[in-house]
C-alpha positions in Angstrom: 69.9 -9.1 -39.5 67.2 -10.4 -37.2 67.2 -9.7 -33.7 65.1 -11.7 -31.3 64.5 -11.0 -28.0 64.8 -13.3 -25.1 62.3 -13.3 -22.4 62.5 -15.5 -19.3 59.2 -17.2 -19.0 58.1 -17.8 -15.3 56.3 -21.3 -14.6 52.9 -20.8 -12.8 52.0 -22.1 -9.4 51.9 -25.7 -9.1 49.0 -27.5 -7.6 50.9 -28.1 -4.4 51.9 -24.5 -4.1 48.3 -23.4 -4.4 47.0 -25.8 -1.9 49.8 -24.7 0.7 48.9 -21.0 0.1 45.1 -21.8 0.5 46.0 -23.7 3.6 47.9 -20.9 5.1 44.9 -18.4 4.5 42.4 -21.1 6.1 44.7 -21.3 9.0 44.8 -17.2 9.1 41.2 -16.8 8.9 40.6 -19.7 11.7 42.8 -17.5 14.0 41.5 -14.4 13.2 37.8 -15.3 13.1 37.3 -15.6 17.0 39.1 -12.2 17.4 36.6 -10.7 15.0 33.5 -12.1 16.5 34.8 -10.9 19.9 35.2 -7.4 18.5 31.7 -7.4 16.9 30.4 -8.5 20.1 32.0 -5.9 22.3 30.9 -3.2 19.8 27.4 -4.6 20.0 27.4 -4.7 23.8 28.6 -1.0 23.7 25.7 0.1 21.7 23.2 -1.8 23.6 24.7 -0.2 26.8 24.6 3.4 25.4 20.8 2.8 24.6 20.2 1.3 28.2 21.7 4.4 29.6 19.6 6.7 27.4 16.4 5.1 28.3 17.5 5.3 32.1 18.3 8.9 31.5 14.7 9.4 30.0 13.1 7.6 32.9 15.1 10.0 35.3 13.8 13.1 33.2 10.2 11.7 33.6 10.7 11.5 37.4 12.3 15.1 37.1 9.2 16.4 35.2 6.4 14.8 37.4 8.1 14.1 40.6 7.9 10.5 40.8 9.2 7.2 38.6 6.4 6.0 36.4 4.9 2.7 37.7 5.0 -0.7 35.6 1.5 -1.7 36.2 1.8 -4.5 39.0 -0.1 -4.1 42.3 1.0 -5.0 46.0 2.0 -8.6 47.5 -1.7 -9.2 48.6 -3.6 -8.0 45.3 -1.2 -8.6 42.2 -3.7 -6.7 40.0 -4.0 -3.9 42.6 -4.2 -0.4 40.9 -3.4 1.3 44.2 0.3 2.2 43.1 -0.7 3.6 39.8 -3.4 5.6 41.5 -1.2 7.3 43.8 1.1 8.1 40.8 -1.7 9.4 38.8 -3.0 11.5 41.7 0.3 13.0 42.2 1.7 13.6 38.6 -1.7 14.3 37.2 -4.0 15.8 39.5 -6.1 17.7 37.2 -7.2 14.2 35.5 -11.0 13.9 34.5 -12.8 11.0 36.3 -13.8 9.4 33.2 -10.2 9.0 32.0 -9.7 7.0 35.3 -12.7 5.0 35.2 -11.7 3.9 31.8 -8.5 2.4 33.0 -9.8 1.2 36.6 -12.5 -1.1 37.7 -13.5 0.8 40.9 -16.1 -1.7 42.0 -13.4 -4.0 43.1 -11.9 -3.8 46.7 -9.0 -2.7 46.2 -9.8 -1.4 42.7 -7.9 -3.3 39.9 -6.9 -2.6 36.4 -9.3 -3.4 33.6 -7.7 -6.1 31.5 -7.3 -4.0 28.4 -5.3 -1.4 30.4 -2.7 -3.8 32.3 0.4 -2.9 30.5 3.4 -5.4 31.0 6.9 -4.1 31.8 8.1 -3.9 27.9 5.0 -1.9 27.2 5.2 0.1 30.2 8.7 1.6 29.1 7.2 2.9 25.7 3.9 3.9 27.1 5.5 6.6 29.9 8.4 7.8 27.7 6.3 8.7 24.5 2.3 8.4 24.9 1.5 10.7 27.5 -0.4 14.0 26.3 0.3 17.3 27.6 -3.4 17.7 28.1 -3.8 17.8 32.0 -7.4 16.3 32.2 -7.0 13.6 29.6 -3.2 12.7 29.9 -3.7 9.2 28.3 -6.8 9.7 25.9 -8.3 6.8 27.2 -11.7 8.1 27.9 -14.4 8.5 25.0 -14.4 12.0 26.1 -10.8 12.8 25.2 -10.1 15.3 22.5 -8.8 14.0 19.3 -6.8 17.0 18.8 -5.4 20.0 20.2 -2.7 18.2 22.3 1.1 16.8 21.8 2.4 13.8 23.1 5.1 14.2 25.8 8.4 12.6 24.3 10.8 11.7 26.8 12.6 9.1 24.4 12.6 9.2 20.7 11.9 5.8 19.8 12.9 4.2 16.8 9.6 3.5 15.0 11.0 0.4 13.1 11.8 -1.3 16.4 8.5 -0.8 18.2 6.4 -4.1 18.6 2.7 -4.9 19.2 2.4 -6.5 22.3 0.7 -10.2 22.7 -1.1 -9.6 25.9 -2.6 -6.1 25.4 -2.2 -5.5 21.8 -3.2 -1.9 22.1 0.3 -1.0 23.2 4.0 -1.6 22.1 7.4 -2.5 23.3 10.5 -1.9 22.0 12.9 -4.2 20.5 16.6 -4.1 21.8 19.4 -3.8 19.5 21.1 -6.9 18.4 19.0 -8.8 20.8 17.2 -11.3 18.4 13.4 -10.4 19.1 13.6 -9.6 22.7 12.6 -6.0 24.2 13.8 -3.8 26.8 11.9 -4.3 30.4 11.3 -1.9 33.0 10.5 -2.9 36.5 9.6 -0.2 39.1 11.2 -0.5 42.5 7.6 -0.5 44.1 6.9 -3.7 42.3 10.2 -5.8 43.2 8.3 -7.4 46.3 5.2 -8.6 44.2 7.5 -10.1 41.6 9.0 -12.2 44.2 6.1 -13.3 46.2 6.5 -17.1 45.5 10.3 -17.5 46.1 10.8 -20.6 48.3 12.3 -20.2 52.1 16.1 -20.3 51.7 16.3 -23.3 49.4 15.2 -22.9 46.0 14.4 -26.8 46.0 11.2 -25.9 48.0 7.6 -25.4 46.5 6.2 -22.1 45.9 3.5 -21.1 48.5 1.6 -18.7 45.7 1.1 -18.4 42.0 4.2 -17.3 40.3 4.4 -13.5 39.4 6.7 -12.6 36.9 7.6 -9.4 34.8 6.7 -9.6 31.0 8.5 -8.7 27.8 5.7 -8.9 25.5 4.0 -12.2 25.9 3.4 -13.9 29.3 2.8 -17.3 28.1 6.6 -17.7 27.0 8.9 -18.7 29.7 11.7 -16.8 27.9 9.8 -13.5 28.2 9.3 -14.2 31.9 11.5 -11.8 33.9 12.1 -11.2 37.6 14.2 -8.2 39.1 17.9 -8.7 40.1 19.1 -9.0 43.7 22.6 -8.2 44.8 24.8 -10.6 46.9 24.8 -7.9 49.9 23.7 -9.4 52.8 21.0 -7.6 54.8 19.9 -10.1 57.3 21.6 -13.4 57.5 19.0 -14.9 59.8 16.0 -13.9 57.4 14.1 -17.0 56.1 13.0 -15.7 52.5 16.3 -15.0 50.2 14.7 -11.9 49.2 14.9 -10.7 52.7 18.4 -11.9 53.2 19.8 -9.9 50.2 19.5 -6.4 48.7 17.7 -5.5 45.8 19.7 -3.8 43.1 18.4 0.0 42.8 16.2 -0.7 45.7 14.4 2.8 45.5 14.5 3.5 41.8 14.1 1.2 38.9 15.9 -1.6 36.6 16.0 -1.6 32.9 17.0 -5.2 31.7 18.1 -6.2 28.4 18.2 -9.9 27.5 21.5 -9.5 25.6 22.6 -10.7 22.2 21.2 -14.4 23.0 18.0 -12.8 23.2 17.4 -14.9 26.5 16.7 -13.2 29.9 18.2 -16.1 31.6 16.0 -16.9 34.4 15.9 -20.4 35.2 12.3 -21.4 34.0 11.7 -24.1 36.9 12.8 -25.7 40.0 16.4 -27.0 39.6 15.7 -30.3 41.1 12.3 -31.5 40.1 11.2 -29.1 37.4 8.5 -27.5 39.3 8.2 -24.4 41.3 9.2 -21.0 40.7 12.0 -19.5 38.7 15.3 -19.1 40.8 16.1 -16.2 42.9 18.2 -14.1 40.7 21.2 -12.6 42.3 24.8 -13.0 41.3 25.2 -16.0 43.4 23.3 -18.1 40.9 23.5 -16.5 37.4 22.9 -18.8 34.6 24.6 -18.7 31.1 21.2 -16.7 29.7 21.7 -14.0 32.5 25.3 -13.6 32.2 25.2 -11.6 28.8 22.4 -9.3 30.2 23.0 -5.7 30.0 21.2 -3.4 32.7 21.1 0.2 33.8 23.2 -1.2 36.9 25.7 -2.9 35.4 27.8 0.3 34.4 28.0 -0.4 30.6 29.0 -4.0 31.0 27.2 -7.3 31.2 26.2 -8.6 34.2 29.3 -11.5 34.1 31.6 -8.7 33.9 30.0 -6.5 36.7 27.8 -8.5 39.2 25.8 -5.9 41.1 26.8 -4.9 44.7 
């Protein structure tokens, strides 16, 4: 006698059922994607904030070692190319420097002395220069002079830069700036407090709709000809003098006696308005928490406490 096994055959999914399942998956993906993107953005911001803090700690280590914060190769209000701040720093921190080393960097025939073009680093390059390129040779701490030895010294490293993220500067090709993590092609910028005023010399009086009285002066990240790389230090919203004419005199700069490290954020845009709001002429806007635009709001700095400027307006 033959025995037949009877198995129940289940039909496959119908086209309608498959479309329903695909639709549900698409809806779930659409709901989850913003949350995933937010999580990625938050994680990247945290990584940027950690690195900004490490760079700030390295600057403090330099100051602890040398007794002074490094300058960012800016001059005074009267002479934007004045080397006096740099000279004061060198004489204090490198008192045994050889005169040939100085004359290679500075043109002493000018009054006041000015930087020679090849050695006027920008604010992105200055960060890498001071934290990783000075020598332990007291006579030739930079190795610029033709008399400087080519061996028998080591570089003083205050920060271990990732070599793959160093970028040759456009303005001074000899030096490099440091690409920020997750921030497109933008670099970190270091602004010494002694240059805050010179970087705001052409702010108009009270209203941003007035024309500047002098040639605009900005900090730079890599290329001074690109507006997105033109940067200014930040001021807080704290009022110092309500009756002052200039905005920079009415408000208080952030970190007034130390420095600012600025990262452009994940959009790669430092965010300062390129021109006057009203007539597209004039200086970039005075940057305090009163008038941040979208580009500024995702910036991360050494004074925003691990957050973006939108989440922590400087006080």
